[in-house]
Structure formats: C-alpha cells, structure tokens
C-alpha positions as CSV (number, residue, x, y, z in Angstrom):
1,X,159.4,64.5,84.6
2,X,157.5,66.4,87.3
3,X,155.1,69.1,85.9
4,X,155.8,72.6,87.2
5,X,152.7,74.4,88.6
6,X,152.4,78.1,88.0
7,X,150.8,79.8,91.0
8,X,150.4,83.2,89.3
9,X,147.0,84.0,87.9
10,X,148.1,87.5,86.8
11,X,150.9,87.7,84.1
12,X,153.2,90.7,84.0
13,X,151.6,92.1,80.9
14,X,148.6,90.9,78.9
15,X,147.4,92.9,76.0
16,X,144.0,92.6,74.5
17,X,145.5,91.8,71.1
18,X,147.5,89.0,72.7
19,X,144.8,87.7,74.9
20,X,142.0,87.5,72.4
21,X,143.0,87.9,68.8
22,X,145.7,85.2,69.0
23,X,143.6,82.9,71.2
24,X,142.0,79.8,69.7
25,X,138.4,80.4,68.6
26,X,136.0,77.6,69.4
27,X,133.5,76.4,66.8
28,X,129.9,77.0,67.9
29,X,129.2,73.3,68.5
30,X,132.3,73.0,70.6
31,X,131.4,76.1,72.6
32,X,127.9,74.8,73.1
33,X,129.3,71.5,74.4
34,X,131.8,73.2,76.7
35,X,129.2,75.5,78.1
36,X,126.5,72.8,78.7
37,X,128.6,69.6,79.6
38,X,129.6,70.7,83.1
39,X,125.9,71.7,83.8
40,X,124.7,68.3,82.5
41,X,127.2,66.4,84.7
42,X,126.6,68.5,87.8
43,X,122.8,68.3,87.3
44,X,122.9,64.6,86.9
45,X,124.9,64.3,90.1
46,X,122.4,66.5,91.9
47,X,119.4,64.5,90.6
48,X,121.1,61.3,91.9
49,X,122.2,62.7,95.2
50,X,119.0,64.6,96.2
51,X,116.9,61.4,96.8
52,X,119.8,59.8,98.7
53,X,120.1,62.9,100.9
54,X,116.4,63.0,101.6
55,X,116.3,59.3,102.5
56,X,119.3,60.0,104.9
57,X,117.4,62.8,106.6
58,X,119.4,65.6,104.8
59,X,118.2,68.5,102.7
60,X,118.5,68.5,98.9
61,X,120.3,71.9,99.3
62,X,123.3,69.9,100.7
63,X,123.2,67.5,97.7
64,X,123.6,70.6,95.4
65,X,126.7,71.6,97.3
66,X,128.2,68.1,97.0
67,X,127.5,68.1,93.3
68,X,129.3,71.4,92.9
69,X,132.3,70.2,95.0
70,X,132.8,66.8,93.4
71,X,131.7,67.4,89.8
72,X,131.8,70.9,88.5
73,X,135.0,72.0,90.3
74,X,137.1,69.0,89.2
75,X,135.6,69.3,85.7
76,X,136.4,73.0,85.3
77,X,139.9,72.9,86.7
78,X,140.6,69.7,84.9
79,X,139.7,71.3,81.5
80,X,141.6,74.5,82.3
81,X,144.8,72.9,83.5
82,X,144.7,70.3,80.7
83,X,144.5,73.1,78.2
84,X,147.3,75.0,80.1
85,X,149.5,72.0,80.0
86,X,149.0,71.5,76.3
87,X,149.8,75.2,75.7
88,X,152.6,75.8,78.2
89,X,154.1,72.3,78.9
90,X,153.2,72.8,82.6
91,X,150.1,73.2,84.8
92,X,149.4,76.8,84.2
93,X,146.5,79.0,83.3
94,X,148.6,81.4,81.2
95,X,147.1,81.8,77.8
96,X,144.1,79.8,78.8
97,X,142.2,82.0,81.2
98,X,142.1,85.4,79.5
99,X,140.6,88.9,80.3
100,X,143.1,89.5,83.1
101,X,144.2,93.0,82.4
102,X,144.9,95.3,85.3
103,X,142.6,98.2,86.1
104,X,142.7,101.0,88.7
105,X,141.4,99.9,92.1
106,X,138.5,102.5,92.0
107,X,137.1,100.8,88.9
108,X,136.6,97.6,90.9
109,X,134.4,99.6,93.3
110,X,132.4,101.1,90.4
111,X,132.0,98.1,88.2
112,X,131.5,95.5,90.9
113,X,128.7,97.7,92.2
114,X,127.2,97.9,88.6
115,X,127.4,94.2,88.1
116,X,125.8,93.4,91.5
117,X,123.1,95.9,90.7
118,X,122.5,94.3,87.3
119,X,122.0,91.0,89.0
120,X,118.8,92.5,90.4
121,X,117.3,91.9,87.0
122,X,117.0,88.2,87.8
123,X,114.4,88.6,90.7
124,X,112.6,91.3,88.7
125,X,112.1,88.7,86.0
126,X,110.5,86.3,88.5
127,X,107.1,86.5,86.7
128,X,108.8,85.2,83.6
129,X,110.5,82.4,85.6
130,X,107.3,81.5,87.4
131,X,105.4,81.4,84.1
132,X,107.9,79.0,82.6
133,X,107.9,76.9,85.8
134,X,104.1,76.7,86.0
135,X,103.5,75.9,82.3
136,X,106.5,73.8,81.4
137,X,107.9,72.3,84.7
138,X,104.8,71.8,86.8
139,X,105.8,68.1,86.9
140,X,109.2,68.9,88.5
141,X,109.7,66.9,91.7
142,X,109.6,69.0,94.9
143,X,112.9,67.5,96.1
144,X,114.7,69.2,93.3
145,X,113.4,72.7,94.1
146,X,116.4,74.3,95.8
147,X,115.3,76.5,98.6
148,X,116.3,77.5,102.1
149,X,113.2,75.9,103.6
150,X,115.0,73.8,106.2
151,X,112.1,73.4,108.6
152,X,112.0,69.9,110.2
153,X,115.8,69.5,110.3
154,X,117.9,69.6,113.4
155,X,119.9,72.7,114.3
156,X,123.2,70.9,113.6
157,X,122.1,69.8,110.1
158,X,120.9,73.4,109.3
159,X,124.2,74.9,110.4
160,X,126.3,72.3,108.5
161,X,124.2,72.8,105.3
162,X,124.4,76.6,105.4
163,X,128.2,76.7,106.2
164,X,128.9,74.1,103.5
165,X,127.0,76.0,100.9
166,X,128.6,79.3,102.0
167,X,132.0,77.7,101.3
168,X,131.2,75.7,98.1
169,X,128.3,77.4,96.4
170,X,129.0,81.0,97.4
171,X,132.8,81.0,97.2
172,X,134.5,78.1,95.5
173,X,132.0,77.5,92.6
174,X,131.7,81.2,91.6
175,X,135.5,81.6,91.3
176,X,135.8,78.4,89.2
177,X,132.8,79.5,87.0
178,X,134.2,82.9,86.3
179,X,137.6,81.5,85.3
180,X,136.0,78.9,83.1
181,X,133.0,80.7,81.6
182,X,134.1,84.4,81.4
183,X,137.9,83.8,81.3
184,X,138.1,80.7,79.0
185,X,134.9,80.4,77.0
186,X,133.8,84.0,76.4
187,X,137.0,85.2,74.8
188,X,136.9,82.2,72.4
189,X,133.6,83.5,71.0
190,X,135.0,86.9,70.2
191,X,134.8,86.4,66.5
192,X,131.0,86.7,66.8
193,X,131.5,90.4,67.8
194,X,128.4,91.9,69.4
195,X,126.7,88.5,69.4
196,X,129.4,86.8,71.5
197,X,127.8,88.0,74.8
198,X,124.2,87.0,73.9
199,X,125.4,83.6,72.8
200,X,127.4,83.2,75.9
201,X,124.8,84.3,78.4
202,X,122.1,82.1,76.7
203,X,124.3,79.1,77.1
204,X,125.2,80.0,80.6
205,X,121.5,80.3,81.5
206,X,121.0,76.8,80.0
207,X,124.0,75.5,81.9
208,X,122.0,75.5,85.1
209,X,120.0,72.4,84.2
210,X,118.8,72.0,87.8
211,X,116.7,75.2,87.5
212,X,115.7,75.4,83.8
213,X,112.8,77.8,84.4
214,X,115.3,80.5,85.3
215,X,117.3,80.2,82.1
216,X,115.8,83.3,80.5
217,X,116.2,85.5,83.6
218,X,119.8,84.4,84.0
219,X,120.6,85.0,80.4
220,X,119.2,88.5,80.5
221,X,120.6,89.3,84.0
222,X,124.0,88.1,83.1
223,X,124.3,90.3,80.0
224,X,125.6,93.5,81.7
225,X,127.9,91.2,83.8
226,X,129.5,89.7,80.6
227,X,129.7,92.9,78.7
228,X,131.6,94.6,81.5
229,X,134.0,91.7,81.7
230,X,134.5,91.8,78.0
231,X,134.8,95.6,77.8
232,X,137.3,95.9,80.7
233,X,139.0,92.6,79.8
234,X,139.1,91.8,83.4
235,X,137.5,88.7,85.0
236,X,138.3,89.8,88.5
237,X,135.4,92.2,88.5
238,X,133.1,89.2,87.8
239,X,134.8,87.0,90.4
240,X,134.3,89.6,93.1
241,X,130.7,90.4,92.1
242,X,129.8,86.7,91.7
243,X,131.1,85.7,95.1
244,X,129.5,88.7,96.8
245,X,126.1,88.0,95.1
246,X,126.2,84.4,96.1
247,X,127.3,85.1,99.7
248,X,124.4,87.6,99.9
249,X,122.0,84.9,98.6
250,X,123.2,82.4,101.3
251,X,123.2,85.0,104.0
252,X,119.6,86.0,103.0
253,X,118.7,82.3,103.2
254,X,120.3,82.1,106.7
255,X,118.2,85.0,107.9
256,X,115.1,83.4,106.6
257,X,116.0,80.2,108.3
258,X,116.8,82.0,111.6
259,X,113.4,83.7,111.4
260,X,111.7,80.4,111.2
261,X,113.7,78.5,113.9
C-alpha cells in the first residue's frame, strides 16, 4: 500500500490542550538522547569531512554545510515522519510537530523582532565563550574553527561556499531544527513546567558539538526564543526568526569576505 503524504503543516484547528496535554511526554533520558544524537552525528560527519575538504583545497565551512545537508536534515525528517507514520498511518507531521496555533499577522512582526533582538545576547556573551574556548578548548584544531576567513581560495570556491551555506545553513537547517527542537521536543518536556525551557535550551546548546565553547551563550540566548514559542504556541515565529538570523550571519560573512578580496 502506498503511503499518503500530507502536505499541510497547519491543521484546521489545534488547541493547546490537544497539542500538548495529550501529547506523549518524553522521559528525561530519551529527551537528552533525542536532543544530542543529531548533533553528535552531524559533528562526527563534520570532523571527518573537514580534513578531506582541506586536502581537496576546499574550506571547512563547506564541510559544515555538507554535514548539515546529508546528516542532520535526513535525521530530523526521518524521525518526524517516522513518528507521524506511527501516529497517523501516513507520512504526516500532524500530532508530531506541535505549537502551530495561528496568531494575528502583526504578532509575527512584534515577536520575530523580539526573538532576533534576543539573539544579540549570544555575541554579548562572547567573553564567556572566549574564556571557555581559551581554558578548555585551546587544543581544538584550527581546521574545525568555523569562520568566514576564506582568504587564499579562488573566487569560484568562495562564491560556491557562501551560496551553498546560504541555502543549507541559513535556510534549510533552521527550518528543520525549529520543527524538530521547538515543534517536536520542547512540547514533550511540558510536564517540567517552568523548567522545560531551561532544560531544552541547555540541551540545544550542547547539541552544537562542533562549537562546544558556545554552549552557555546559546543556552542563555535561546531562552527568550523558546519561551515565546512556548507562550504563543507557535513555531513559525521561531522559523522566521531563525532563518533571518542565520541569513544575516551569512550575509555579514559575505561582506567580510568581500572586504578582504
């Protein structure tokens, strides 16, 4: 029998009681595993691909994009649609990805702006990240330090790297991460009440195993992000903000590169 694929990500009506109270609650060990496993797999792929990229005359930044494309995206959508098939008997995200209630359009303008502004906490905590990096990760190989320093590469490689990362790292990966982390995992920690968000953001910070020194900054910076998603029961705020923030990061990197070329 051919499985039917549901293309609608927004059901007709989703109430908070239906979308969270009746949802399966994950045990803490299971939640930890589901938060960290995609990061461990993606980080392993990046650690293996970065030396190959450098030996091939390619930047490690490109290896990170390939790790996202071929590891984290298949993992996330594999888990979500597997759970959807078990629940609905078809490839659907209904009942799996929650926090999808409608809100007035003007609230997107307000809350997306608030979320993006809250992301500014991460660079403000750079001294904390630098302290952790200098004292705990001084041994970290330079090839694994993601940066937009593309000096020494040809113009075609620079352009391909930036365009590829714009598509994968700035658009495709954030959408998948919001569906998985804020739409699937966060609601299944709701029994922890106030502590659901701190637990979630701590695990999300640790998920980025390729930049462990930024775990504290990410956990703190993501807290307003996750609280708004939980409060408004709407993951689309996070999707829009996450994509915009990552696009801004890549564009900033492009400007830095252009200033050096």
